[in-house]
CHARMM-style PDB file with segment names, atoms N, HN, CA, C and O in Angstrom:
ATOM      1  N   MET     1       0.615  -1.084   0.044  1.00  0.00      PROA
ATOM      2  CA  MET     1       0.147  -0.002   0.101  1.00  0.00      PROA
ATOM      3  C   MET     1       0.640   1.347   0.039  1.00  0.00      PROA
ATOM      4  O   MET     1      -0.018   2.360  -0.197  1.00  0.00      PROA
ATOM      5  N   ASP     2       2.267   1.217   0.354  1.00  0.00      PROA
ATOM      6  HN  ASP     2       2.801   0.393   0.545  1.00  0.00      PROA
ATOM      7  CA  ASP     2       3.006   2.428   0.348  1.00  0.00      PROA
ATOM      8  C   ASP     2       3.073   3.034  -1.189  1.00  0.00      PROA
ATOM      9  O   ASP     2       3.217   4.246  -1.353  1.00  0.00      PROA
ATOM     10  N   TYR     3       2.966   2.159  -2.261  1.00  0.00      PROA
ATOM     11  HN  TYR     3       2.850   1.175  -2.128  1.00  0.00      PROA
ATOM     12  CA  TYR     3       3.075   2.598  -3.610  1.00  0.00      PROA
ATOM     13  C   TYR     3       1.745   3.464  -3.822  1.00  0.00      PROA
ATOM     14  O   TYR     3       1.782   4.452  -4.555  1.00  0.00      PROA
ATOM     15  N   VAL     4       0.763   3.141  -3.277  1.00  0.00      PROA
ATOM     16  HN  VAL     4       0.732   2.338  -2.682  1.00  0.00      PROA
ATOM     17  CA  VAL     4      -0.526   3.969  -3.457  1.00  0.00      PROA
ATOM     18  C   VAL     4      -0.455   5.370  -2.865  1.00  0.00      PROA
ATOM     19  O   VAL     4      -0.988   6.352  -3.382  1.00  0.00      PROA
ATOM     20  N   SER     5       0.241   5.377  -1.752  1.00  0.00      PROA
ATOM     21  HN  SER     5       0.675   4.580  -1.332  1.00  0.00      PROA
ATOM     22  CA  SER     5       0.349   6.685  -1.028  1.00  0.00      PROA
ATOM     23  C   SER     5       1.372   7.464  -1.818  1.00  0.00      PROA
ATOM     24  O   SER     5       1.212   8.653  -2.095  1.00  0.00      PROA
ATOM     25  N   ALA     6       2.386   6.785  -2.157  1.00  0.00      PROA
ATOM     26  HN  ALA     6       2.515   5.819  -1.932  1.00  0.00      PROA
ATOM     27  CA  ALA     6       3.539   7.417  -3.087  1.00  0.00      PROA
ATOM     28  C   ALA     6       2.882   8.049  -4.347  1.00  0.00      PROA
ATOM     29  O   ALA     6       3.224   9.159  -4.754  1.00  0.00      PROA
ATOM     30  N   LEU     7       1.987   7.342  -4.909  1.00  0.00      PROA
ATOM     31  HN  LEU     7       1.709   6.439  -4.579  1.00  0.00      PROA
ATOM     32  CA  LEU     7       1.691   7.914  -6.281  1.00  0.00      PROA
ATOM     33  C   LEU     7       0.361   8.857  -6.271  1.00  0.00      PROA
ATOM     34  O   LEU     7       0.025   9.513  -7.257  1.00  0.00      PROA
ATOM     35  N   VAL     8      -0.284   8.849  -5.161  1.00  0.00      PROA
ATOM     36  HN  VAL     8      -0.010   8.316  -4.360  1.00  0.00      PROA
ATOM     37  CA  VAL     8      -1.427   9.764  -5.224  1.00  0.00      PROA
ATOM     38  C   VAL     8      -1.115  11.326  -5.282  1.00  0.00      PROA
ATOM     39  O   VAL     8      -1.774  12.041  -6.037  1.00  0.00      PROA
ATOM     40  N   PRO     9      -0.182  11.809  -4.540  1.00  0.00      PROA
ATOM     41  CA  PRO     9       0.064  13.190  -4.723  1.00  0.00      PROA
ATOM     42  C   PRO     9       0.346  13.760  -6.170  1.00  0.00      PROA
ATOM     43  O   PRO     9      -0.157  14.724  -6.748  1.00  0.00      PROA
ATOM     44  N   PRO    10       1.525  12.659  -6.658  1.00  0.00      PROA
ATOM     45  CA  PRO    10       1.765  13.330  -8.295  1.00  0.00      PROA
ATOM     46  C   PRO    10       0.601  13.107  -9.225  1.00  0.00      PROA
ATOM     47  O   PRO    10       0.558  13.650 -10.329  1.00  0.00      PROA
ATOM     48  N   VAL    11      -0.335  12.312  -8.780  1.00  0.00      PROA
ATOM     49  HN  VAL    11      -0.300  11.870  -7.884  1.00  0.00      PROA
ATOM     50  CA  VAL    11      -1.360  12.114  -9.816  1.00  0.00      PROA
ATOM     51  C   VAL    11      -2.408  13.127  -9.487  1.00  0.00      PROA
ATOM     52  O   VAL    11      -3.057  13.516 -10.458  1.00  0.00      PROA
ATOM     53  N   VAL    12      -2.666  13.562  -8.494  1.00  0.00      PROA
ATOM     54  HN  VAL    12      -2.139  13.246  -7.705  1.00  0.00      PROA
ATOM     55  CA  VAL    12      -3.684  14.661  -8.090  1.00  0.00      PROA
ATOM     56  C   VAL    12      -2.968  15.997  -8.603  1.00  0.00      PROA
ATOM     57  O   VAL    12      -3.641  16.889  -9.120  1.00  0.00      PROA
ATOM     58  N   MET    13      -1.844  16.087  -8.474  1.00  0.00      PROA
ATOM     59  HN  MET    13      -1.298  15.362  -8.053  1.00  0.00      PROA
ATOM     60  CA  MET    13      -1.099  17.389  -9.023  1.00  0.00      PROA
ATOM     61  C   MET    13      -1.246  17.376 -10.582  1.00  0.00      PROA
ATOM     62  O   MET    13      -1.634  18.400 -11.145  1.00  0.00      PROA
ATOM     63  N   ALA    14      -0.953  16.266 -11.284  1.00  0.00      PROA
ATOM     64  HN  ALA    14      -0.638  15.434 -10.827  1.00  0.00      PROA
ATOM     65  CA  ALA    14      -0.897  16.228 -12.630  1.00  0.00      PROA
ATOM     66  C   ALA    14      -2.422  16.374 -13.208  1.00  0.00      PROA
ATOM     67  O   ALA    14      -2.587  16.867 -14.324  1.00  0.00      PROA
ATOM     68  N   VAL    15      -3.400  15.986 -12.514  1.00  0.00      PROA
ATOM     69  HN  VAL    15      -3.266  15.586 -11.608  1.00  0.00      PROA
ATOM     70  CA  VAL    15      -4.839  16.287 -12.887  1.00  0.00      PROA
ATOM     71  C   VAL    15      -5.030  17.768 -12.740  1.00  0.00      PROA
ATOM     72  O   VAL    15      -5.494  18.437 -13.663  1.00  0.00      PROA
ATOM     73  N   PHE    16      -4.667  18.302 -11.556  1.00  0.00      PROA
ATOM     74  HN  PHE    16      -4.290  17.758 -10.806  1.00  0.00      PROA
ATOM     75  CA  PHE    16      -5.011  19.789 -11.402  1.00  0.00      PROA
ATOM     76  C   PHE    16      -4.344  20.617 -12.494  1.00  0.00      PROA
ATOM     77  O   PHE    16      -4.922  21.631 -12.885  1.00  0.00      PROA
ATOM     78  N   PHE    17      -3.146  20.254 -13.028  1.00  0.00      PROA
ATOM     79  HN  PHE    17      -2.676  19.430 -12.711  1.00  0.00      PROA
ATOM     80  CA  PHE    17      -2.349  20.858 -13.831  1.00  0.00      PROA
ATOM     81  C   PHE    17      -3.042  20.848 -15.331  1.00  0.00      PROA
ATOM     82  O   PHE    17      -3.053  21.789 -16.124  1.00  0.00      PROA
ATOM     83  N   ILE    18      -3.508  19.783 -15.478  1.00  0.00      PROA
ATOM     84  HN  ILE    18      -3.498  19.018 -14.834  1.00  0.00      PROA
ATOM     85  CA  ILE    18      -4.125  19.451 -16.823  1.00  0.00      PROA
ATOM     86  C   ILE    18      -5.584  20.244 -16.821  1.00  0.00      PROA
ATOM     87  O   ILE    18      -6.098  20.667 -17.857  1.00  0.00      PROA
ATOM     88  N   GLY    19      -6.098  20.363 -15.675  1.00  0.00      PROA
ATOM     89  HN  GLY    19      -5.681  20.020 -14.834  1.00  0.00      PROA
ATOM     90  CA  GLY    19      -7.396  21.189 -15.663  1.00  0.00      PROA
ATOM     91  C   GLY    19      -6.886  22.713 -15.770  1.00  0.00      PROA
ATOM     92  O   GLY    19      -7.456  23.501 -16.525  1.00  0.00      PROA
ATOM     93  N   VAL    20      -5.951  23.033 -15.100  1.00  0.00      PROA
ATOM     94  HN  VAL    20      -5.488  22.393 -14.487  1.00  0.00      PROA
ATOM     95  CA  VAL    20      -5.640  24.514 -15.351  1.00  0.00      PROA
ATOM     96  C   VAL    20      -5.263  24.781 -16.827  1.00  0.00      PROA
ATOM     97  O   VAL    20      -5.688  25.753 -17.451  1.00  0.00      PROA
ATOM     98  N   VAL    21      -4.448  23.863 -17.328  1.00  0.00      PROA
ATOM     99  HN  VAL    21      -4.102  23.073 -16.821  1.00  0.00      PROA
ATOM    100  CA  VAL    21      -4.104  24.376 -18.852  1.00  0.00      PROA
ATOM    101  C   VAL    21      -5.378  24.163 -19.754  1.00  0.00      PROA
ATOM    102  O   VAL    21      -5.425  24.806 -20.803  1.00  0.00      PROA
ATOM    103  N   VAL    22      -6.366  23.355 -19.452  1.00  0.00      PROA
ATOM    104  HN  VAL    22      -6.328  22.832 -18.600  1.00  0.00      PROA
ATOM    105  CA  VAL    22      -7.478  23.187 -20.264  1.00  0.00      PROA
ATOM    106  C   VAL    22      -8.190  24.331 -20.106  1.00  0.00      PROA
ATOM    107  O   VAL    22      -8.573  24.913 -21.121  1.00  0.00      PROA
ATOM    108  N   THR    23      -8.474  24.821 -18.902  1.00  0.00      PROA
ATOM    109  HN  THR    23      -8.163  24.348 -18.077  1.00  0.00      PROA
ATOM    110  CA  THR    23      -9.088  26.236 -18.574  1.00  0.00      PROA
ATOM    111  C   THR    23      -8.563  27.354 -19.153  1.00  0.00      PROA
ATOM    112  O   THR    23      -9.270  28.254 -19.606  1.00  0.00      PROA
ATOM    113  N   ILE    24      -7.121  27.361 -19.174  1.00  0.00      PROA
ATOM    114  HN  ILE    24      -6.546  26.630 -18.806  1.00  0.00      PROA
ATOM    115  CA  ILE    24      -6.698  28.580 -19.861  1.00  0.00      PROA
ATOM    116  C   ILE    24      -6.773  28.557 -21.365  1.00  0.00      PROA
ATOM    117  O   ILE    24      -6.985  29.607 -21.973  1.00  0.00      PROA
ATOM    118  N   VAL    25      -6.617  27.455 -21.973  1.00  0.00      PROA
ATOM    119  HN  VAL    25      -6.445  26.603 -21.479  1.00  0.00      PROA
ATOM    120  CA  VAL    25      -6.653  27.310 -23.475  1.00  0.00      PROA
ATOM    121  C   VAL    25      -8.389  27.594 -23.871  1.00  0.00      PROA
ATOM    122  O   VAL    25      -8.687  28.112 -24.948  1.00  0.00      PROA
ATOM    123  N   LYS    26      -9.238  27.264 -23.059  1.00  0.00      PROA
ATOM    124  HN  LYS    26      -8.997  26.844 -22.185  1.00  0.00      PROA
ATOM    125  CA  LYS    26     -10.667  27.495 -23.328  1.00  0.00      PROA
ATOM    126  C   LYS    26     -10.903  28.787 -23.382  1.00  0.00      PROA
ATOM    127  O   LYS    26     -11.666  29.301 -24.199  1.00  0.00      PROA
ATOM    128  N   ASN    27     -10.141  29.515 -22.346  1.00  0.00      PROA
ATOM    129  HN  ASN    27      -9.521  29.097 -21.682  1.00  0.00      PROA
ATOM    130  CA  ASN    27     -10.353  31.013 -22.239  1.00  0.00      PROA
ATOM    131  C   ASN    27      -9.693  31.993 -23.141  1.00  0.00      PROA
ATOM    132  O   ASN    27      -9.842  33.204 -22.981  1.00  0.00      PROA
ATOM    133  N   GLN    28      -9.046  31.538 -23.984  1.00  0.00      PROA
ATOM    134  HN  GLN    28      -8.926  30.554 -24.115  1.00  0.00      PROA
ATOM    135  CA  GLN    28      -8.193  32.294 -24.974  1.00  0.00      PROA
ATOM    136  C   GLN    28      -9.020  32.545 -26.117  1.00  0.00      PROA
ATOM    137  O   GLN    28      -9.489  31.636 -26.802  1.00  0.00      PROA
ATOM    138  N   GLY    29      -9.220  33.854 -26.348  1.00  0.00      PROA
ATOM    139  HN  GLY    29      -8.839  34.593 -25.791  1.00  0.00      PROA
ATOM    140  CA  GLY    29      -9.949  34.344 -27.606  1.00  0.00      PROA
ATOM    141  C   GLY    29     -11.585  34.341 -27.142  1.00  0.00      PROA
ATOM    142  O   GLY    29     -11.992  34.210 -25.988  1.00  0.00      PROA
ATOM    143  N   GLY    30     -12.279  34.495 -28.174  1.00  0.00      PROA
ATOM    144  HN  GLY    30     -11.949  34.601 -29.112  1.00  0.00      PROA
ATOM    145  CA  GLY    30     -13.686  34.175 -27.878  1.00  0.00      PROA
ATOM    146  C   GLY    30     -14.210  35.498 -27.383  1.00  0.00      PROA
ATOM    147  O   GLY    30     -13.631  36.547 -27.666  1.00  0.00      PROA
ATOM    148  N   PRO    31     -15.407  35.455 -26.575  1.00  0.00      PROA
ATOM    149  CA  PRO    31     -15.734  36.643 -26.003  1.00  0.00      PROA
ATOM    150  C   PRO    31     -15.078  37.205 -24.994  1.00  0.00      PROA
ATOM    151  O   PRO    31     -15.226  38.404 -24.757  1.00  0.00      PROA
ATOM    152  N   ASN    32     -14.273  36.432 -24.272  1.00  0.00      PROA
ATOM    153  HN  ASN    32     -14.153  35.458 -24.465  1.00  0.00      PROA
ATOM    154  CA  ASN    32     -13.270  37.083 -23.257  1.00  0.00      PROA
ATOM    155  C   ASN    32     -12.418  37.832 -23.599  1.00  0.00      PROA
ATOM    156  O   ASN    32     -12.016  38.703 -22.827  1.00  0.00      PROA
ATOM    157  N   LYS    33     -11.901  37.679 -24.903  1.00  0.00      PROA
ATOM    158  HN  LYS    33     -12.227  36.971 -25.530  1.00  0.00      PROA
ATOM    159  CA  LYS    33     -10.567  38.138 -25.453  1.00  0.00      PROA
ATOM    160  C   LYS    33     -10.816  39.977 -25.425  1.00  0.00      PROA
ATOM    161  O   LYS    33      -9.981  40.777 -25.004  1.00  0.00      PROA
ATOM    162  N   ALA    34     -12.015  40.281 -25.921  1.00  0.00      PROA
ATOM    163  HN  ALA    34     -12.693  39.631 -26.262  1.00  0.00      PROA
ATOM    164  CA  ALA    34     -12.011  41.684 -25.637  1.00  0.00      PROA
ATOM    165  C   ALA    34     -11.878  42.101 -24.141  1.00  0.00      PROA
ATOM    166  O   ALA    34     -11.051  42.946 -23.796  1.00  0.00      PROA
ATOM    167  N   LYS    35     -12.527  41.623 -23.463  1.00  0.00      PROA
ATOM    168  HN  LYS    35     -13.198  40.937 -23.743  1.00  0.00      PROA
ATOM    169  CA  LYS    35     -12.478  41.928 -21.960  1.00  0.00      PROA
ATOM    170  C   LYS    35     -11.088  42.275 -21.396  1.00  0.00      PROA
ATOM    171  O   LYS    35     -10.692  43.305 -20.852  1.00  0.00      PROA
ATOM    172  N   GLU    36     -10.261  40.749 -21.772  1.00  0.00      PROA
ATOM    173  HN  GLU    36     -10.583  39.911 -22.214  1.00  0.00      PROA
ATOM    174  CA  GLU    36      -8.894  40.824 -21.287  1.00  0.00      PROA
ATOM    175  C   GLU    36      -7.950  41.768 -21.903  1.00  0.00      PROA
ATOM    176  O   GLU    36      -7.035  42.246 -21.234  1.00  0.00      PROA
ATOM    177  N   ASP    37      -8.153  42.109 -23.347  1.00  0.00      PROA
ATOM    178  HN  ASP    37      -8.897  41.721 -23.891  1.00  0.00      PROA
ATOM    179  CA  ASP    37      -7.474  42.959 -23.923  1.00  0.00      PROA
ATOM    180  C   ASP    37      -7.572  44.476 -23.458  1.00  0.00      PROA
ATOM    181  O   ASP    37      -6.630  45.267 -23.406  1.00  0.00      PROA
ATOM    182  N   ALA    38      -9.027  44.749 -23.099  1.00  0.00      PROA
ATOM    183  HN  ALA    38      -9.792  44.106 -23.141  1.00  0.00      PROA
ATOM    184  CA  ALA    38      -9.355  45.923 -22.399  1.00  0.00      PROA
ATOM    185  C   ALA    38      -8.708  46.128 -21.158  1.00  0.00      PROA
ATOM    186  O   ALA    38      -8.160  47.206 -20.929  1.00  0.00      PROA
ATOM    187  N   ALA    39      -8.714  45.147 -20.278  1.00  0.00      PROA
ATOM    188  HN  ALA    39      -9.159  44.271 -20.464  1.00  0.00      PROA
ATOM    189  CA  ALA    39      -7.918  45.076 -18.852  1.00  0.00      PROA
ATOM    190  C   ALA    39      -6.318  45.269 -19.051  1.00  0.00      PROA
ATOM    191  O   ALA    39      -5.648  45.967 -18.291  1.00  0.00      PROA
ATOM    192  N   VAL    40      -5.885  44.696 -19.958  1.00  0.00      PROA
ATOM    193  HN  VAL    40      -6.429  44.129 -20.576  1.00  0.00      PROA
ATOM    194  CA  VAL    40      -4.329  44.905 -20.270  1.00  0.00      PROA
ATOM    195  C   VAL    40      -4.032  46.295 -20.662  1.00  0.00      PROA
ATOM    196  O   VAL    40      -3.114  46.975 -20.203  1.00  0.00      PROA
ATOM    197  N   ASP    41      -4.979  46.694 -21.643  1.00  0.00      PROA
ATOM    198  HN  ASP    41      -5.725  46.142 -22.015  1.00  0.00      PROA
ATOM    199  CA  ASP    41      -4.522  48.152 -22.137  1.00  0.00      PROA
ATOM    200  C   ASP    41      -4.679  49.117 -20.942  1.00  0.00      PROA
ATOM    201  O   ASP    41      -3.844  50.009 -20.790  1.00  0.00      PROA
ATOM    202  N   LEU    42      -5.733  48.972 -20.073  1.00  0.00      PROA
ATOM    203  HN  LEU    42      -6.411  48.247 -20.197  1.00  0.00      PROA
ATOM    204  CA  LEU    42      -6.060  49.979 -19.012  1.00  0.00      PROA
ATOM    205  C   LEU    42      -4.868  49.883 -18.081  1.00  0.00      PROA
ATOM    206  O   LEU    42      -4.474  50.915 -17.537  1.00  0.00      PROA
ATOM    207  N   ALA    43      -4.200  48.603 -17.829  1.00  0.00      PROA
ATOM    208  HN  ALA    43      -4.520  47.765 -18.271  1.00  0.00      PROA
ATOM    209  CA  ALA    43      -3.021  48.441 -16.765  1.00  0.00      PROA
ATOM    210  C   ALA    43      -1.651  49.068 -17.520  1.00  0.00      PROA
ATOM    211  O   ALA    43      -0.696  49.487 -16.867  1.00  0.00      PROA
ATOM    212  N   ILE    44      -1.688  49.069 -18.724  1.00  0.00      PROA
ATOM    213  HN  ILE    44      -2.464  48.729 -19.255  1.00  0.00      PROA
ATOM    214  CA  ILE    44      -0.424  49.511 -19.462  1.00  0.00      PROA
ATOM    215  C   ILE    44      -0.608  51.056 -19.330  1.00  0.00      PROA
ATOM    216  O   ILE    44       0.305  51.777 -18.928  1.00  0.00      PROA
ATOM    217  N   GLY    45      -1.975  51.577 -19.731  1.00  0.00      PROA
ATOM    218  HN  GLY    45      -2.717  50.991 -20.058  1.00  0.00      PROA
ATOM    219  CA  GLY    45      -1.938  53.062 -19.808  1.00  0.00      PROA
ATOM    220  C   GLY    45      -1.682  53.642 -18.488  1.00  0.00      PROA
ATOM    221  O   GLY    45      -1.262  54.799 -18.489  1.00  0.00      PROA
ATOM    222  N   ARG    46      -1.866  53.019 -17.288  1.00  0.00      PROA
ATOM    223  HN  ARG    46      -2.207  52.078 -17.287  1.00  0.00      PROA
ATOM    224  CA  ARG    46      -1.908  53.373 -15.923  1.00  0.00      PROA
ATOM    225  C   ARG    46      -0.421  53.298 -15.530  1.00  0.00      PROA
ATOM    226  O   ARG    46       0.039  54.081 -14.699  1.00  0.00      PROA
ATOM    227  N   ALA    47       0.321  52.366 -16.121  1.00  0.00      PROA
ATOM    228  HN  ALA    47      -0.053  51.730 -16.796  1.00  0.00      PROA
ATOM    229  CA  ALA    47       1.814  52.146 -15.797  1.00  0.00      PROA
ATOM    230  C   ALA    47       2.550  53.342 -16.473  1.00  0.00      PROA
ATOM    231  O   ALA    47       3.432  54.022 -15.948  1.00  0.00      PROA
ATOM    232  N   GLU    48       2.015  53.488 -17.780  1.00  0.00      PROA
ATOM    233  HN  GLU    48       1.298  52.936 -18.206  1.00  0.00      PROA
ATOM    234  CA  GLU    48       2.663  54.597 -18.568  1.00  0.00      PROA
ATOM    235  C   GLU    48       2.368  56.066 -18.043  1.00  0.00      PROA
ATOM    236  O   GLU    48       3.260  56.912 -18.118  1.00  0.00      PROA
ATOM    237  N   SER    49       1.234  56.350 -17.560  1.00  0.00      PROA
ATOM    238  HN  SER    49       0.509  55.664 -17.500  1.00  0.00      PROA
ATOM    239  CA  SER    49       0.907  57.406 -17.003  1.00  0.00      PROA
ATOM    240  C   SER    49       1.584  57.868 -15.498  1.00  0.00      PROA
ATOM    241  O   SER    49       1.747  59.033 -15.136  1.00  0.00      PROA
ATOM    242  N   VAL    50       1.912  56.710 -14.768  1.00  0.00      PROA
ATOM    243  HN  VAL    50       1.780  55.763 -15.062  1.00  0.00      PROA
ATOM    244  CA  VAL    50       2.804  57.042 -13.600  1.00  0.00      PROA
ATOM    245  C   VAL    50       3.943  57.221 -13.858  1.00  0.00      PROA
ATOM    246  O   VAL    50       4.602  57.972 -13.139  1.00  0.00      PROA
ATOM    247  N   GLN    51       4.587  56.509 -15.094  1.00  0.00      PROA
ATOM    248  HN  GLN    51       4.052  55.899 -15.678  1.00  0.00      PROA
ATOM    249  CA  GLN    51       6.043  56.561 -15.377  1.00  0.00      PROA
ATOM    250  C   GLN    51       6.215  57.982 -15.979  1.00  0.00      PROA
ATOM    251  O   GLN    51       7.271  58.534 -15.671  1.00  0.00      PROA
ATOM    252  N   GLN    52       5.403  58.643 -16.748  1.00  0.00      PROA
ATOM    253  HN  GLN    52       4.545  58.194 -16.998  1.00  0.00      PROA
ATOM    254  CA  GLN    52       5.489  59.969 -17.328  1.00  0.00      PROA
ATOM    255  C   GLN    52       5.206  61.038 -16.514  1.00  0.00      PROA
ATOM    256  O   GLN    52       5.491  62.147 -16.966  1.00  0.00      PROA
ATOM    257  N   ALA    53       4.678  60.967 -15.340  1.00  0.00      PROA
ATOM    258  HN  ALA    53       4.447  60.067 -14.973  1.00  0.00      PROA
ATOM    259  CA  ALA    53       4.281  61.966 -14.452  1.00  0.00      PROA
ATOM    260  C   ALA    53       5.495  62.625 -13.713  1.00  0.00      PROA
ATOM    261  O   ALA    53       6.391  61.996 -13.149  1.00  0.00      PROA
ATOM    262  N   PRO    54       5.379  64.117 -13.810  1.00  0.00      PROA
ATOM    263  CA  PRO    54       6.707  64.589 -13.247  1.00  0.00      PROA
ATOM    264  C   PRO    54       6.632  64.360 -11.870  1.00  0.00      PROA
ATOM    265  O   PRO    54       5.621  64.213 -11.183  1.00  0.00      PROA
ATOM    266  N   ARG    55       8.116  64.342 -11.456  1.00  0.00      PROA
ATOM    267  HN  ARG    55       8.936  64.462 -12.014  1.00  0.00      PROA
ATOM    268  CA  ARG    55       8.191  64.039  -9.936  1.00  0.00      PROA
ATOM    269  C   ARG    55       8.005  65.267  -8.946  1.00  0.00      PROA
ATOM    270  O   ARG    55       8.160  66.375  -9.458  1.00  0.00      PROA
ATOM    271  N   ALA    56       7.749  65.223  -7.841  1.00  0.00      PROA
ATOM    272  HN  ALA    56       7.623  64.322  -7.425  1.00  0.00      PROA
ATOM    273  CA  ALA    56       7.271  66.298  -7.100  1.00  0.00      PROA
ATOM    274  C   ALA    56       8.497  67.077  -6.447  1.00  0.00      PROA
ATOM    275  O   ALA    56       8.482  68.217  -5.981  1.00  0.00      PROA
ATOM    276  N   ASP    57       9.619  66.135  -6.533  1.00  0.00      PROA
ATOM    277  HN  ASP    57       9.631  65.210  -6.912  1.00  0.00      PROA
ATOM    278  CA  ASP    57      10.921  67.269  -5.968  1.00  0.00      PROA
ATOM    279  C   ASP    57      11.655  68.010  -7.184  1.00  0.00      PROA
ATOM    280  O   ASP    57      12.701  68.612  -6.945  1.00  0.00      PROA
ATOM    281  N   GLY    58      11.175  67.984  -8.377  1.00  0.00      PROA
ATOM    282  HN  GLY    58      10.324  67.495  -8.572  1.00  0.00      PROA
ATOM    283  CA  GLY    58      11.727  68.779  -9.151  1.00  0.00      PROA
ATOM    284  C   GLY    58      13.007  68.078  -9.911  1.00  0.00      PROA
ATOM    285  O   GLY    58      13.738  68.699 -10.683  1.00  0.00      PROA
ATOM    286  N   ALA    59      13.142  66.895  -9.625  1.00  0.00      PROA
ATOM    287  HN  ALA    59      12.549  66.390  -8.998  1.00  0.00      PROA
ATOM    288  CA  ALA    59      14.472  65.998 -10.171  1.00  0.00      PROA
ATOM    289  C   ALA    59      14.087  65.717 -11.597  1.00  0.00      PROA
ATOM    290  OT1 ALA    59      14.838  65.067 -12.324  1.00  0.00      PROA
TER     291      ALA     59
END
């Protein structure tokens, strides 16, 4: 029975990993793509505006 307890964690992790990969692949493109692209564009815009803002100490 030791071999069963040794195999369970890797099998569970493999099943979980496969589920994560399948979920990621299914969510690529389609109706979610525009929402994801808008979120990324917003984050990039915020990062650029912070980067370009003048510093308060005049440096």
